[in-house]
C-alpha positions in Angstrom: 23.6 -35.3 -46.9 23.1 -32.1 -45.0 25.7 -31.3 -42.3 25.9 -28.6 -39.7 29.2 -27.3 -38.3 30.9 -30.5 -39.5 28.5 -33.0 -38.1 25.8 -35.1 -39.8 22.1 -34.1 -39.7 20.8 -36.5 -37.0 18.7 -36.2 -33.8 21.4 -37.2 -31.3 25.0 -38.2 -32.0 27.5 -39.5 -29.4 30.8 -37.8 -30.3 32.5 -40.7 -28.4 34.4 -38.0 -26.5 34.3 -38.7 -22.8 34.6 -35.7 -20.5 37.4 -35.7 -18.0 36.5 -37.1 -14.6 37.7 -34.0 -12.9 35.4 -31.8 -15.1 32.4 -34.1 -14.5 33.0 -34.1 -10.8 33.2 -30.3 -10.7 30.0 -30.0 -12.6 28.2 -32.5 -10.3 29.5 -30.5 -7.3 28.2 -27.3 -8.7 24.9 -28.8 -9.8 24.2 -30.3 -6.4 25.2 -27.1 -4.6 22.8 -25.1 -6.7 19.7 -24.1 -4.9 17.0 -25.4 -7.3 14.4 -24.7 -4.7 12.3 -27.1 -2.5 9.8 -27.6 -5.3 12.3 -26.7 -8.1 10.8 -23.2 -8.3 14.2 -21.4 -8.6 16.2 -20.8 -11.8 13.1 -20.8 -13.9 13.4 -20.4 -17.7 12.6 -17.1 -19.3 8.9 -16.4 -19.7 9.0 -16.4 -23.5 10.0 -20.1 -23.4 6.5 -20.9 -22.2 6.3 -24.3 -23.9 9.1 -25.7 -21.8 8.8 -23.5 -18.8 7.1 -25.8 -16.2 9.5 -28.8 -15.9 13.0 -27.4 -16.5 15.3 -25.1 -14.5 18.6 -23.7 -15.8 21.7 -22.0 -14.4 22.8 -20.3 -17.5 25.5 -18.2 -19.2 25.4 -15.5 -20.4 23.5 -14.0 -17.6 23.0 -10.5 -16.0 25.7 -11.3 -13.4 28.9 -13.2 -14.0 28.8 -16.8 -12.7 32.4 -17.4 -12.1 32.0 -21.1 -11.3 29.9 -21.9 -14.3 32.3 -19.8 -16.5 35.3 -21.8 -15.4 33.5 -25.1 -16.1 32.3 -23.9 -19.5 35.9 -22.9 -20.5 37.1 -26.4 -19.4 34.4 -28.1 -21.5 35.2 -25.8 -24.5 38.9 -26.8 -24.3 37.9 -30.5 -24.3 35.6 -30.0 -27.3 38.4 -28.6 -29.4 39.1 -32.2 -30.5 35.7 -32.5 -32.2 35.2 -28.9 -33.3 37.3 -26.4 -35.2 39.0 -23.7 -33.2 36.9 -20.9 -34.8 33.8 -22.1 -32.9 32.8 -19.7 -30.1 30.7 -20.3 -27.0 27.4 -18.4 -27.1 25.5 -20.2 -24.2 26.1 -22.8 -21.5 24.0 -24.0 -18.7 23.6 -26.6 -16.0 20.0 -27.7 -16.1 17.5 -29.7 -14.0 14.6 -31.7 -15.4 12.2 -32.2 -12.5 11.1 -35.7 -11.4 8.5 -37.0 -13.9 9.0 -33.9 -15.9 8.3 -33.5 -19.6 9.5 -31.1 -22.2 6.8 -31.3 -24.9 7.3 -31.4 -28.7 8.9 -28.2 -29.9 11.8 -26.8 -31.9 14.3 -24.2 -30.9 13.9 -21.1 -33.1 16.5 -18.6 -31.9 19.2 -17.5 -34.3 21.9 -19.1 -32.1 20.1 -22.4 -32.5 19.9 -21.9 -36.3 23.7 -21.2 -36.7 25.0 -23.1 -33.7 25.4 -26.6 -32.5 24.3 -27.7 -29.1 26.4 -30.2 -27.2 25.0 -31.9 -24.1 26.9 -33.6 -21.3 24.6 -35.9 -19.2 25.8 -36.0 -15.6 23.5 -38.2 -13.6 19.9 -39.6 -13.2 19.6 -40.1 -16.9 18.8 -43.8 -16.9 15.0 -43.2 -17.1 15.1 -40.2 -19.4 14.0 -40.6 -23.0 14.8 -38.1 -25.8 12.5 -38.2 -28.8 13.3 -36.8 -32.3 11.6 -36.6 -35.7 12.4 -35.3 -39.1 10.4 -32.4 -40.5 7.5 -33.2 -42.8 7.8 -32.2 -46.4 5.0 -29.7 -45.9 6.8 -27.8 -43.1 6.7 -24.1 -43.8 10.0 -22.3 -44.5 8.5 -18.8 -44.5 7.2 -18.6 -40.9 8.6 -19.2 -37.4 5.3 -19.4 -35.6 4.0 -22.9 -35.9 3.8 -25.9 -33.5 6.5 -28.5 -34.3 4.0 -31.4 -33.5 1.9 -30.3 -36.5 4.7 -30.9 -39.0 6.5 -34.0 -37.6 7.3 -36.8 -40.0 6.7 -40.5 -39.0 10.3 -41.4 -38.3 10.1 -40.8 -34.6 12.9 -42.3 -32.5 13.4 -42.5 -28.7 16.9 -42.5 -27.4 18.8 -42.8 -24.1 22.2 -41.2 -23.2 25.1 -42.4 -21.2 26.6 -40.1 -18.5 30.0 -38.5 -19.0 29.9 -38.4 -22.9 29.5 -35.3 -25.1 26.5 -35.6 -27.4 25.5 -33.5 -30.4 21.8 -32.6 -29.7 19.7 -31.4 -32.7 17.3 -28.8 -31.3 16.2 -27.6 -34.8 14.1 -30.7 -35.5 11.0 -31.6 -33.5 12.1 -33.1 -30.2 10.7 -33.8 -26.8 12.1 -35.1 -23.5 10.2 -37.2 -20.9 11.4 -38.3 -17.5 10.1 -41.6 -16.1 12.2 -41.1 -13.0 11.4 -40.0 -9.4 14.8 -38.2 -9.4 15.8 -34.9 -11.0 18.0 -35.1 -14.0 21.3 -33.2 -14.1 22.9 -32.2 -17.4 25.3 -29.6 -18.8 24.7 -28.0 -22.2 26.9 -25.7 -24.4 26.1 -24.0 -27.7 29.0 -23.3 -30.1 28.7 -21.0 -33.1 31.2 -20.3 -35.9 33.0 -17.0 -35.4 31.8 -15.8 -38.8 28.2 -16.1 -37.5 28.6 -14.7 -34.0 27.0 -11.3 -34.7 24.0 -12.8 -36.4 23.4 -14.8 -33.3 23.4 -11.8 -31.0 20.8 -9.8 -33.0 17.7 -8.8 -31.0 14.2 -8.0 -32.2 12.6 -4.6 -31.4 11.2 -5.9 -28.1 14.6 -7.1 -27.0 13.9 -10.8 -27.5 16.1 -13.1 -29.6 15.6 -13.2 -33.4 13.7 -16.3 -34.4 14.8 -18.1 -37.6 12.6 -20.0 -40.1 13.3 -23.7 -40.8 15.5 -23.8 -43.9 15.0 -26.1 -46.9 18.2 -27.9 -45.8 16.9 -28.5 -42.3 14.0 -30.4 -43.9 16.5 -33.0 -44.9 15.6 -36.3 -43.2 17.6 -37.0 -40.1 20.0 -40.0 -40.5 20.0 -42.8 -38.0 21.5 -41.6 -34.8 25.2 -42.6 -34.4 
């Protein structure tokens, strides 16, 4: 069975680690005090992420300016995650994010090098009761020599839809086809953090000639069928 950074190859895994109440409350306070905009027009995602641009907003690290409040919360989350990850894992990204009411993040896969080497952990905060996360394995014919192809064209038939519980850390596999749909009239609040092994940190920070992140092909190992979510 293929594993990544010590965790099984699944769509979504509940680590069973509950975030401290103090951390969750601080994150909720920061999320609610963030100016997402009257129509959620603020904190837009970068333009190159066009596929998921319309319905999501992020307050993200690293950023051009230092976000002291988000940095503090990221460090606290990282210290809690030391019980489920080895100490040589380094934070490469964290964010508070907002999925707008009735929003949808269509089928895609995250192609950046930090996604290839790293593991994403999500911490749902509130308004997640009517949010569904969908995952699929890669089809056997998925190319491993290209980064430029639609995930929905190479999905297998083992599609699952899952819900999450607020306050728990989940491993979120963004290298397989996945989508998120909100059936709610309320905006979803969530914290995400990406951890990468120290030995791979420089590979994650490489940029292409145009300054954009390096995209990574799907590997043969990543075509391993995802196990039932734990």
